[in-house]
N, C-alpha and C positions, 0 to 999 in steps of 0.2 A: 207464697210458700206455706206449707203445712206447719202447724205447731206440733212438734214431735216429742214424744216421751222418751227420755234417755234412760235406758234400762240398766246399764252398767257404768259405774264411774271408774276413771283411771286411778290405779293405786297411787298413793302419795309416795314420791321417791324418798330415798334415804336423805336425811337432813344433815347438812354441814353448816356449822355456825360458830361464831366466836363468842366466848363468855368473858365478860369483863369483871375482874375482881375489884376490890377496893382500891382507892387511890394509892395506897402504900404497897400494894402487891403488883407484881408484874402481870402484863397481859398474857393470857395463855390461849392457844387454839384448842378448841374442843371439837373433835370429829367423831361422829357416831361410827362405831366399828362396822366394817362391811358385812359382818356376819349377823348384825342386828336385823331382825325381821322388819320388812317395810310396813309402815302403817297402812292398814287396809280400810277402805270404806265399803260397807256392806252393799251388795247390789240391790237396787230398788226393785220391788216386786213387779212382775209383768202385769200390766193393766189390761183388762178385758172391756168389751163394750158395756157389760153390766157394771163394772167398776166406774166407768166414765159416766154412765147414766145416773148412778148413785151420787157421784160428785155434782153432776149438773142439777140434780133435784133440789138443791139448796142454793142455787145460783141467785145472786142479787147484783149482777153487774149492770143492770139497767132498770128503768122504772117499771117495766112490765112485771117485775117481781111483786109489785104492790097490788096488781089487779088480777093476776092469774089465780087459778085454782090449783093447777098442776103443771109441772114441766112436761112437755110432750116430746120425748126423746127420739124414738125411732122403733121400727118393728121389722122383723123378717130374718132372713138368713145372714148371720154375721160375716159370712164369706161369700156373699152373693156376687155374681159377675155383672148383674144388671141392677142399677139403682134408680129409683124414682124420687124426685125432689119437688115438693110443692112450696108454697110461699110461707104459710104460717098455720097454726092450729085454729080450728073454728070452735064454736061453743061446745059441741058434744065432745070433741077431742080434748078440750080444756077440762071438762068434767071427768073424763075417763082416763086421760093420760096416754092415749094411743092415737097416732096420726091416721087420718082418712078412715073414719068409722061412721060418719054420718051418711047422708044420702049421696054425697059426692064420693065418699069412700066405697059405698056399695056399687056405684057405677064403675069405679076403677076396678073393683074386684071382678065384675062381669067382663070388663075389657081384658083383664089379665087371664081370666078363664078361657076366653075366646082365643087367646094366644097360647093356650096350654101352659100357663104360668099361674102362680098364686103367691100369697104372702110368705109362704114357707120357702119359696125359691128366690125371691127378689128381696131387696131392702128398700124400705120406704121411710122418708123423713122430710123435714121442711127446712127452709133456710134459717128460720129462727124457731126456738123451742117453746115460746110462750105466746098466748093469744093476745093480739093487740085489741084494745077496747073497740067494741062495735065492728070488729073484723076489718078495721081500716088497714091500709098498706103499712108494712113495717117501715119505721124511720131509719135513715142511714146509721144513726148512733146505736140503734137496737141491733141492726144487722152486724155492725162492727163488734159490739159487745159479745154477741152470740157466736162470732167466728171462732172464739176460743174453743167452743164445743164442736162446731161444725167441722173445722179443719181436722181435729183429732178423730172425729167420727168417720169422716171420709177416708182418712189415712188408715184407720183400723180395718175398715171393710175392704178397701182397695178394689172397687168395682172396675170391670173392664169397659163398661159403657154406662152412660147416664142419660136418663130422659127427664127433661125439665117440664113441669106441668104448669102452664099459664104464664102470663106476661110478667108478673112480679118476680117469679122464680127465675125466668129466663133473663130478664134485665139485671137482676141482682147477681147471678152467678157469672154471666157473660160480661158484666160491667158495661152495659150499653143502654141507651134510651130509645133504641129502635123499636118500632111497634111489633107486636107478635106476628103479624102477617108477613113481615119481611124476615123474621127469624125462623119461621116454619119452612119445611121443604128443603133444607140444606143442613149439612153437618157442621158442627162447631167443635172447638177444642177447649178443654179446661184441664190444666195441669197435665197435659199429655193424654187425657181421656177423651174419646169421641163422645160428643154430646148431641142429642136430638131434642127438638122442641115441639111440643104440641099443646093443645088446649087443656086448661084445667077442667076436671070433671064438673066442678060447680058451675062453670060457664056453660057447659053442655046442657046442664039441667035447665038453665035459663034460655038457652038458644039451641033447642034440639035439632034445628036444621043443620047445625054444624057437625052433628055426630058422624055423618058420612065422611067429611074431611078428616075428622079425628081418627076414624077407623083406618083410612088410607095411611095416615101418619103412623099408626101403630103397626100396620102391616109392613111398612118400610123399615121400621125399627126392628121388627121380628126378623126380616130377611137378613139385615146386616148382622144382627146379633147371632143368628144361626150360622152365618158364614164365618164369623169370628170364632165361635166355639168349635166349629168343624175343622178350622185350620190349625188348631192346637194339637 
């Protein structure tokens, strides 16, 4: 379930209660007159992604707060129909505070451009907001702590489709230990959102022979995405 922000509180109803006098006095019922205005609780201000990012920037819910330089929140269209999710920030992302800006990010940008997309049209984020030391895989407790931000972020953007980049992101979001090879090539579901899985751009830099498979993955994603948008 998503963690949702409650925007408006229910007004407190008229109060009816008994007031007890001293022992020598008789008990008397005290009822607030029906014309008395109800006590109101002011509506909470509506939060934007910028507000959420500001809140997350000081997060200390896990030990990664002690080793990070910056919280890496997300980038792109706050109302994007298509969202890309990686595993965690790398060194350059940690220094600059933006996801996918190193060599892997540059490759992702080229892939998006080939699909006639860019960072202005999609939304890009990671399963966790802080870089694990030495780029190790995020630990379950770190993922759990960061779900406070992840769930709200996903709920605010409300994408119509998600593309998971790499094994860690796919296993984390889909809650499976299945290898990436078995997760690619078929559609999954997350909270009612269709999910597609492909290689992480960093892996493609290490294994360039897999770029052709990745391109085929992206083409299938593009076809279904276009069909979804066209049907609306």
